[in-house]
C-alpha positions as CSV (number, residue, x, y, z in Angstrom):
1,M,76.9,52.5,48.7
2,A,78.8,54.4,51.4
3,A,76.2,56.9,53.3
4,S,77.6,60.3,53.8
5,A,76.6,62.7,56.8
6,S,74.3,65.6,56.1
7,A,72.4,68.3,58.0
8,S,69.9,67.6,56.0
9,A,69.0,63.7,56.2
10,S,67.8,64.6,58.9
11,A,64.4,65.4,57.5
12,T,64.5,62.8,54.7
13,A,63.2,59.1,55.2
14,V,66.6,57.6,53.3
15,P,70.0,57.8,54.2
16,Y,71.8,60.5,52.7
17,L,73.4,59.3,49.4
18,D,75.5,61.9,47.6
19,K,75.6,62.3,43.4
20,T,78.6,59.9,43.3
21,D,77.3,57.2,45.1
22,F,74.7,57.2,42.5
23,L,76.9,57.7,39.5
24,R,79.2,54.5,40.6
25,L,75.8,53.0,39.3
26,Q,76.6,53.4,35.8
27,N,77.5,51.0,33.6
28,G,77.8,52.2,30.4
29,S,74.5,52.8,29.2
30,D,73.2,50.3,31.5
31,I,72.8,51.0,35.2
32,R,74.1,48.0,37.7
33,G,74.3,47.3,41.3
34,V,74.3,44.9,44.7
35,A,70.4,44.3,44.6
36,V,70.8,41.9,47.7
37,D,72.9,40.2,50.3
38,G,74.6,37.0,50.1
39,V,78.3,37.5,48.7
40,E,80.3,38.8,51.3
41,G,82.4,42.1,50.5
42,E,79.3,43.3,48.7
43,P,76.9,45.4,50.5
44,I,73.6,46.3,49.0
45,S,73.6,49.7,46.6
46,L,70.2,49.1,44.7
47,T,67.7,49.7,47.4
48,E,64.2,50.3,46.6
49,P,64.3,54.1,47.3
50,V,67.4,54.0,45.3
51,A,65.7,52.1,42.7
52,E,62.3,54.6,43.4
53,A,64.4,57.1,42.9
54,I,66.1,56.4,39.5
55,A,63.1,55.7,37.8
56,A,61.6,59.5,39.0
57,G,65.0,60.1,37.9
58,F,63.6,58.4,34.2
59,A,60.7,60.4,34.4
60,A,61.9,63.8,34.8
61,W,64.2,62.9,31.7
62,L,61.3,61.6,29.4
63,F,59.3,64.6,29.9
64,E,61.5,66.4,29.1
65,R,62.7,64.7,25.9
66,K,59.4,64.2,24.8
67,K,58.3,67.8,25.7
68,A,55.2,66.3,27.0
69,A,53.2,68.9,29.6
70,A,52.8,68.3,33.1
71,S,49.5,67.3,32.7
72,Q,50.1,64.8,29.2
73,N,50.2,61.2,30.7
74,L,53.5,59.4,29.6
75,R,53.8,55.8,30.1
76,V,55.9,53.4,30.2
77,S,56.3,49.4,30.6
78,I,58.4,47.4,33.4
79,G,59.4,44.1,32.9
80,H,62.3,41.7,34.4
81,D,64.4,38.4,34.1
82,S,64.5,36.1,36.4
83,R,66.6,37.1,39.5
84,I,64.9,37.1,43.0
85,S,65.6,40.7,43.7
86,A,63.2,41.7,40.8
87,K,59.8,41.4,41.9
88,L,61.0,44.3,45.0
89,L,63.0,46.3,42.1
90,Q,59.7,46.1,40.1
91,N,57.5,47.4,42.8
92,A,60.2,50.3,43.7
93,I,60.3,51.4,40.0
94,S,56.5,51.5,39.5
95,R,56.4,53.7,42.9
96,G,59.0,55.9,41.2
97,L,57.0,56.8,38.1
98,A,53.4,56.8,39.4
99,G,55.0,59.4,42.1
100,A,55.9,61.4,38.9
101,G,52.6,60.8,37.2
102,L,52.8,58.5,34.9
103,E,51.3,54.9,33.7
104,V,52.5,52.3,34.5
105,V,52.7,49.2,32.6
106,Q,53.9,46.1,34.2
107,Y,54.8,42.9,31.9
108,G,56.3,40.9,34.7
109,L,58.6,38.0,33.1
110,A,59.9,39.4,30.3
111,S,63.1,39.9,27.4
112,T,64.9,42.9,26.9
113,P,64.0,43.1,23.2
114,A,60.4,42.8,24.4
115,M,60.8,46.0,26.4
116,F,62.1,47.8,23.5
117,N,59.4,46.1,20.8
118,S,56.9,48.0,23.1
119,T,58.1,51.2,22.2
120,L,56.9,50.7,18.6
121,T,54.2,47.8,19.0
122,K,50.7,50.2,17.7
123,D,47.6,48.4,19.7
124,E,45.8,49.6,22.3
125,A,44.6,46.8,23.7
126,F,47.9,46.0,24.9
127,L,48.6,49.6,26.3
128,C,51.1,50.4,23.1
129,P,52.9,51.9,22.4
130,V,54.2,52.8,25.4
131,D,56.7,56.2,25.5
132,G,59.4,54.4,27.8
133,S,60.5,51.0,28.9
134,I,63.1,50.0,31.7
135,M,64.0,46.3,31.5
136,I,65.2,44.8,35.2
137,T,68.3,43.1,34.3
138,A,71.8,42.5,35.1
139,S,72.0,40.1,32.1
140,H,75.0,37.3,33.0
141,L,75.9,38.7,36.5
142,P,75.7,36.6,39.7
143,F,72.7,36.3,41.5
144,N,73.2,39.2,44.0
145,R,73.2,41.8,41.4
146,N,70.9,43.7,39.2
147,G,70.2,46.6,37.2
148,F,68.3,48.7,34.6
149,K,67.7,49.2,30.8
150,F,65.8,51.6,29.5
151,F,64.7,52.6,26.3
152,T,62.1,55.0,24.0
153,N,61.6,54.3,20.2
154,A,64.5,56.0,19.3
155,G,66.5,53.3,21.2
156,G,68.4,52.6,25.0
157,L,69.5,55.5,26.2
158,G,73.0,56.1,26.3
159,K,75.8,56.6,28.3
160,T,75.1,60.2,28.3
161,D,71.5,59.8,29.1
162,I,72.0,57.5,31.7
163,K,74.7,59.9,34.0
164,D,72.2,62.2,33.5
165,V,69.0,59.8,35.2
166,L,71.5,59.6,37.9
167,E,71.9,63.0,38.6
168,R,68.6,63.9,38.9
169,A,67.4,60.4,41.1
170,A,70.4,61.7,43.3
171,D,68.3,65.3,43.9
172,I,64.7,63.6,44.2
173,Y,66.6,60.8,46.4
174,N,67.6,63.3,49.3
175,Q,64.1,65.3,48.8
176,F,62.8,62.1,49.6
177,T,59.7,62.2,53.3
178,A,58.2,59.7,54.5
179,E,55.0,61.5,53.5
180,S,56.4,61.8,49.2
181,L,56.9,58.0,49.5
182,A,53.8,57.0,50.9
183,N,51.8,59.4,48.4
184,S,53.9,57.7,45.9
185,E,53.0,54.2,47.1
186,R,49.0,55.1,46.3
187,K,49.4,56.3,43.3
188,A,51.3,53.1,42.3
189,S,48.3,51.1,44.0
190,S,45.9,52.5,42.0
191,S,47.3,53.3,38.7
192,I,49.7,50.0,38.0
193,K,48.1,47.8,35.1
194,Q,49.4,44.2,33.5
195,V,49.6,43.2,30.5
196,D,51.0,39.8,29.0
197,Y,53.0,41.6,26.0
198,M,55.2,38.5,25.3
199,N,52.4,37.1,23.8
200,V,52.5,40.2,21.3
201,Y,56.5,39.9,21.0
202,T,56.0,36.4,19.9
203,S,53.8,36.2,17.8
204,D,55.4,38.7,16.1
205,L,58.8,36.0,16.0
206,V,56.3,33.2,14.8
207,K,55.2,35.7,12.2
208,A,58.2,36.5,10.6
209,V,59.5,32.9,10.2
210,R,56.2,31.5,8.4
211,K,56.5,34.5,6.0
212,A,60.2,33.2,5.2
213,A,58.9,30.0,4.4
214,G,56.1,31.4,2.2
215,S,53.2,31.7,4.9
216,I,53.5,27.7,5.5
217,E,51.7,27.1,8.8
218,K,54.4,25.1,10.4
219,P,57.6,25.6,8.5
220,L,59.8,23.9,11.5
221,G,58.1,20.5,10.9
222,G,60.3,17.6,11.3
223,F,63.1,19.6,12.8
224,H,64.2,19.2,16.4
225,I,65.4,21.8,17.6
226,V,66.5,21.9,22.0
227,V,66.8,25.3,24.3
228,D,68.6,26.1,26.8
229,A,67.2,29.2,28.7
230,G,69.7,29.1,31.7
231,N,67.1,29.7,34.0
232,G,67.2,33.2,32.5
233,A,63.7,34.7,31.4
234,G,64.4,32.7,27.6
235,G,62.3,29.9,28.4
236,F,59.0,31.6,26.3
237,F,61.0,30.3,23.2
238,V,60.1,26.6,22.9
239,K,55.9,26.7,24.1
240,K,55.7,30.3,22.1
241,V,58.0,30.2,19.0
242,L,59.3,26.8,18.2
243,E,56.2,24.2,18.7
244,P,53.8,27.0,16.8
245,L,56.3,26.6,14.1
246,G,55.9,22.7,14.3
247,A,59.1,21.9,15.8
248,F,59.8,18.9,18.5
249,T,61.8,20.9,21.3
250,T,61.9,17.6,23.5
251,G,65.2,17.8,25.3
252,S,64.9,21.3,26.0
253,Q,66.4,22.2,29.6
254,F,66.4,24.9,32.4
255,L,63.4,26.6,31.1
256,E,61.8,27.3,34.5
257,P,62.9,30.8,35.7
258,D,65.2,30.5,38.7
259,G,67.3,33.9,40.1
260,L,69.8,31.6,41.6
261,F,70.9,30.2,38.3
262,P,71.3,26.4,39.8
263,N,72.3,25.2,36.9
264,H,75.2,27.0,34.8
265,I,75.5,31.4,34.1
266,P,73.1,32.1,31.4
267,N,75.9,33.7,29.0
268,P,76.5,32.3,25.7
269,E,80.1,32.9,26.4
270,D,80.8,30.9,29.1
271,K,82.3,27.9,28.2
272,T,80.4,25.7,30.8
273,A,77.0,26.9,29.0
274,M,78.2,26.4,25.8
275,R,79.0,22.8,27.1
276,A,75.7,22.2,28.3
277,I,74.0,22.8,25.3
278,T,76.0,21.0,23.5
279,K,75.6,18.2,25.6
280,A,72.1,18.5,25.1
281,V,71.9,18.5,21.0
282,L,74.3,15.4,21.0
283,Q,72.3,13.6,24.0
284,S,68.6,14.3,22.1
285,R,70.0,14.1,18.8
286,A,68.6,17.4,17.5
287,D,69.0,19.2,14.9
288,L,70.0,22.6,16.1
289,G,70.9,24.3,19.5
290,I,70.2,27.4,21.1
291,I,71.3,28.9,24.0
292,F,70.3,32.8,26.0
293,D,71.5,34.7,28.0
294,T,69.5,36.1,31.1
295,D,67.4,38.6,29.5
296,V,67.4,37.1,26.0
297,D,69.6,40.2,24.0
298,R,72.5,38.0,23.5
299,S,72.0,34.3,22.0
300,A,74.4,31.5,20.6
301,A,73.7,28.3,18.3
302,V,75.0,24.9,17.7
303,D,74.4,22.2,14.9
304,F,74.0,18.5,15.0
305,Q,77.4,17.8,15.1
306,G,77.8,19.8,18.1
307,R,79.6,22.6,16.4
308,E,79.0,26.4,17.9
309,F,78.2,29.2,15.9
310,N,79.4,31.4,19.0
311,R,81.5,34.4,18.5
312,N,83.7,34.7,15.1
313,R,81.2,31.6,14.1
314,L,78.0,33.6,14.7
315,I,78.9,36.5,13.4
316,A,80.3,34.4,10.3
317,L,76.7,32.7,9.9
318,M,75.1,35.7,10.3
319,A,77.0,37.9,7.6
320,A,76.6,35.1,5.6
321,I,72.7,35.3,5.7
322,V,72.8,38.8,5.8
323,L,74.7,39.5,2.4
324,E,72.5,36.7,1.2
325,E,69.9,39.6,1.4
326,H,72.0,42.5,0.9
327,P,75.1,42.2,-1.4
328,G,77.8,44.1,-0.4
329,T,76.9,45.3,2.9
330,T,79.1,46.0,5.7
331,I,79.2,43.8,8.5
332,V,79.9,45.8,11.8
333,T,81.7,44.0,14.7
334,D,83.7,44.9,18.0
335,S,87.7,45.4,18.2
336,V,87.9,42.0,19.2
337,T,87.1,39.7,15.5
338,S,89.9,37.4,14.0
339,D,91.6,38.4,10.8
340,G,90.4,35.3,9.7
341,L,86.9,36.6,9.9
342,T,87.9,39.4,8.1
343,T,89.1,37.2,5.0
344,F,85.9,35.5,5.3
345,I,83.3,38.4,5.1
346,E,85.1,40.3,2.5
347,N,86.6,37.5,0.2
348,K,84.6,34.4,0.2
349,L,80.9,36.6,1.0
350,G,81.6,39.8,-0.7
351,G,80.8,42.1,1.9
352,K,82.7,44.7,3.9
353,H,84.2,44.0,7.2
354,H,84.0,47.0,9.3
355,R,85.9,46.6,13.0
356,F,84.6,49.0,15.6
357,K,85.2,49.1,19.6
358,R,83.9,46.6,22.1
359,G,80.3,47.9,23.4
360,Y,77.3,46.5,21.9
361,K,75.8,49.8,21.4
362,N,79.2,51.5,20.3
363,V,78.5,48.6,17.3
364,I,75.4,49.2,16.7
365,D,75.9,53.1,16.9
366,E,78.7,53.1,14.0
367,A,76.1,51.2,12.0
368,I,73.4,53.7,12.3
369,R,76.4,56.5,11.8
370,L,77.7,54.3,8.3
371,N,74.0,54.5,7.0
372,S,73.6,58.2,8.1
373,V,76.9,59.1,5.9
374,G,76.1,56.6,2.8
375,E,77.7,53.6,3.6
376,E,75.0,50.5,3.8
377,S,75.0,48.6,6.7
378,H,72.5,45.8,7.6
379,L,73.8,44.0,10.6
380,A,75.8,45.1,13.6
381,I,77.2,42.3,15.7
382,E,79.6,41.6,19.2
383,T,81.5,38.6,20.1
384,S,79.6,38.8,23.3
385,G,76.1,37.3,21.2
386,H,74.8,40.9,20.9
387,G,73.5,41.7,17.5
388,A,70.9,44.0,15.7
389,L,70.0,44.4,12.6
390,K,68.1,47.4,10.2
391,E,65.3,45.4,9.5
392,N,64.7,45.0,13.5
393,H,65.1,48.6,14.0
394,W,68.7,47.8,15.1
395,L,67.4,46.1,18.6
396,D,70.0,44.1,19.4
397,D,67.8,40.9,20.1
398,G,68.9,37.3,20.8
399,A,65.6,35.7,19.7
400,Y,65.6,37.4,16.6
401,L,69.1,36.2,15.9
402,M,67.9,32.8,16.2
403,V,64.8,33.4,14.7
404,K,67.3,34.7,11.1
405,I,68.8,31.4,11.5
406,L,65.4,29.4,11.8
407,N,64.1,31.6,8.4
408,K,67.0,30.2,6.7
409,L,66.6,26.6,7.8
410,A,62.2,26.9,6.9
411,S,63.2,28.6,3.6
412,V,65.8,25.7,2.7
413,R,63.0,23.4,3.5
414,A,60.3,25.1,1.7
415,S,62.4,25.0,-1.3
416,G,62.5,21.2,-1.3
417,M,66.1,20.7,-0.2
418,D,67.0,19.3,3.5
419,G,69.9,18.6,5.3
420,G,68.7,19.7,8.6
421,S,71.7,22.5,10.3
422,K,73.6,21.4,8.0
423,V,72.9,24.3,5.9
424,L,73.9,26.6,8.7
425,T,77.5,24.9,8.7
426,D,78.2,25.3,5.0
427,L,77.2,28.6,4.8
428,I,80.5,29.5,7.3
429,E,82.6,26.9,5.2
430,G,85.7,28.7,4.2
431,L,86.1,30.3,7.6
432,Q,90.1,30.5,8.6
433,E,90.0,29.6,12.7
434,P,92.6,30.6,15.0
435,A,94.5,27.6,16.8
436,L,94.8,29.2,20.0
437,S,93.1,32.0,21.2
438,L,93.6,33.5,24.2
439,E,92.4,37.1,26.7
440,L,94.0,38.0,29.8
441,R,93.6,40.5,31.7
442,L,96.2,43.2,33.1
443,K,95.2,45.4,35.8
444,I,96.0,48.7,37.0
445,N,96.7,49.0,40.3
446,Q,94.6,52.6,40.8
447,N,96.0,53.2,44.1
448,H,100.1,52.7,42.9
449,P,101.9,55.7,43.6
450,D,103.3,55.0,39.2
451,L,99.6,57.0,38.4
452,K,101.4,60.0,40.0
453,G,97.5,60.6,41.6
454,G,96.0,60.2,37.6
455,S,93.2,58.3,36.7
456,F,93.5,54.9,35.9
457,R,92.3,55.9,31.9
458,E,95.3,58.7,31.9
459,Y,97.4,55.3,32.8
460,G,96.1,52.9,30.1
461,E,96.6,55.3,27.5
462,T,100.2,55.9,28.4
463,V,101.0,52.3,28.6
464,L,98.9,52.0,25.1
465,K,101.3,54.7,23.7
466,Q,104.7,53.1,24.6
467,L,103.3,49.5,23.3
468,E,102.8,51.4,19.7
469,K,105.8,52.9,19.8
470,S,107.7,49.3,20.6
471,I,106.0,48.0,17.8
472,G,107.7,50.4,15.3
473,S,110.5,48.9,16.1
474,D,110.1,45.5,15.5
475,P,110.4,44.4,11.6
476,N,107.8,40.9,12.5
477,L,105.2,43.5,13.7
478,R,102.4,45.4,11.8
479,K,100.2,48.0,13.5
480,A,96.7,47.3,11.8
481,P,96.5,50.4,9.5
482,V,92.5,51.2,10.4
483,N,91.8,50.3,14.1
484,Y,89.3,52.0,16.4
485,E,90.3,50.9,19.8
486,G,93.6,50.0,21.7
487,V,96.9,49.1,19.7
488,R,96.0,46.1,17.2
489,V,99.2,44.4,15.7
490,S,99.8,41.6,13.3
491,G,102.4,39.2,13.5
492,Y,104.0,35.3,13.4
493,G,100.9,34.4,11.2
494,G,98.3,36.1,14.2
495,W,97.6,39.4,15.6
496,F,97.1,40.8,19.2
497,L,94.5,44.0,20.7
498,L,95.7,45.3,24.1
499,R,93.0,47.9,25.0
500,L,91.5,49.6,27.8
501,S,88.2,48.1,29.2
502,L,85.5,50.1,29.0
503,H,84.6,50.4,32.7
504,D,86.9,48.9,34.7
505,P,90.7,49.3,35.0
506,V,91.7,46.7,33.1
507,L,93.9,46.3,29.9
508,P,92.6,43.0,28.3
509,L,95.1,41.3,26.1
510,N,93.6,39.1,23.1
511,I,96.0,36.9,21.1
512,E,95.3,34.4,18.4
513,A,98.2,32.7,16.8
514,P,98.2,29.4,14.6
515,T,100.6,28.0,17.0
516,K,101.7,28.0,20.8
517,G,104.8,29.3,20.0
518,D,103.7,32.1,17.7
519,A,101.5,33.0,20.5
520,V,104.4,33.3,22.9
521,K,106.1,35.6,20.6
522,L,103.0,37.8,20.6
523,A,102.8,37.8,24.3
524,L,106.6,38.2,24.8
525,A,106.3,41.4,22.9
526,V,103.6,43.2,24.5
527,L,105.2,41.9,27.6
528,A,108.5,43.6,26.6
529,A,106.8,46.9,25.8
530,V,104.7,47.0,29.4
531,K,107.3,45.1,31.7
532,D,108.2,48.7,33.2
533,F,105.0,50.1,34.4
534,A,105.1,49.0,38.1
535,G,101.3,50.0,37.9
536,L,100.0,47.2,36.1
537,D,99.6,43.8,36.9
538,I,101.3,41.5,34.5
539,S,100.8,38.6,36.4
540,A,98.7,36.9,34.3
541,L,100.9,37.5,31.1
542,D,103.6,36.6,33.3
543,K,102.1,32.7,34.5
544,Y,100.5,32.7,30.3
545,L,104.4,32.8,29.4
546,R,105.4,30.4,32.0
547,E,103.0,27.7,31.3
548,A,103.8,28.2,27.6
549,S,107.3,28.1,28.0
């Protein structure tokens, strides 16, 4: 954050920052920033005083939302993933909450889904339910980053809420004095409680699998399942979930928390990460492999032959499981899912595919909205591995997604059938998958004169309108009749989607096609429409076309 000069700064104990400095930390419905040195050109923006102010801003927001009297003790839980800045930020957050008069409960190493769950659990022995919850995480971003996710029992805070919290935090930050900071530290040191909440959360996961198998104590007995936690927070799944259920877990890897992520990025969308879990499955001759992202709100799996259940394949698998339980239900996904997935959900499974926007919160909120207007939906899931079920309070929980898969294995075994994870592979038989799938990122130069002082978002919308106009004149291309994001077009046996990134000055272009030649034809159609926009960097598209020709 760039510090600014201010006459009032001398009266405070921290360098002056204005509201825009805080608002830059917003990343949709999360807060993200640089928390430690180590990467050139990335100065620290998420300092301890900034974190303390954000916590105090959340406290003020929570008092208002809960309509709590100043004398009422509100309780907030704090958890973190394995990042190296986690403890410092946990302490800063604790000071901000305690200084605002809230009761603080630290969980230590935890998962994002567990933090939301703590607002629902009714167990005073574990100081639950809490009124609010904060997870310290930056998901799969590099080691120097960190951030916060916020929850109440109504779910995760949305974009508007996060903006509100940050605006409050900016005001609070610039009123900090040495005395007020010391007072918060005194309050925190005398009022913080520590609880091992992960025991509660994992025992609920274990109970869910046992229930699905007809109350068998060890329904996964005989199954060999390996986990790759990527040195994030997901290592608990082996000792706290799989082994109590009877699974054999030899060959699991990178279970120890290490915020430098020395083995691979904990990200189910990352090719290196997926190769790592696939290799572990094949070397161990396991029935199933499971991989989590850093804070365990995303996941993917690998079957006994090394075939991946991620992206469209994971959605297809979860849709098959959910539609067995809720025939005809609507499956809500993000915008970059394949046409083959739609055919599979609607023609093979008898469900309805509602393709919406990118962003896990968008997908979840749309599923909730559909239910509110009478359209039944039980699953909201992104290609990124974020997935939420109605039965699990619409919480995007990577561990719970894997529990649904384990439930299927356990229930099939309990019914007298076997075949290991082949039962899962069989569930997605008939899913049409593209021979070629790619994503190119077309960056908008915000300083280019062609933007004429306007925002990158306005410029991007102009690009999309031109693309939409040009498609109408090509008889080989057909615009998607129902589309909620960007411009989606079918043609040449495949499709493309050009859309504006949720947060960045980028137009991601997704293309799926049956052959390289067909993909080139789709890419050329986009190029013809956007090549005259001088503020748009089309080098990635040019490079692809050169290499594909």
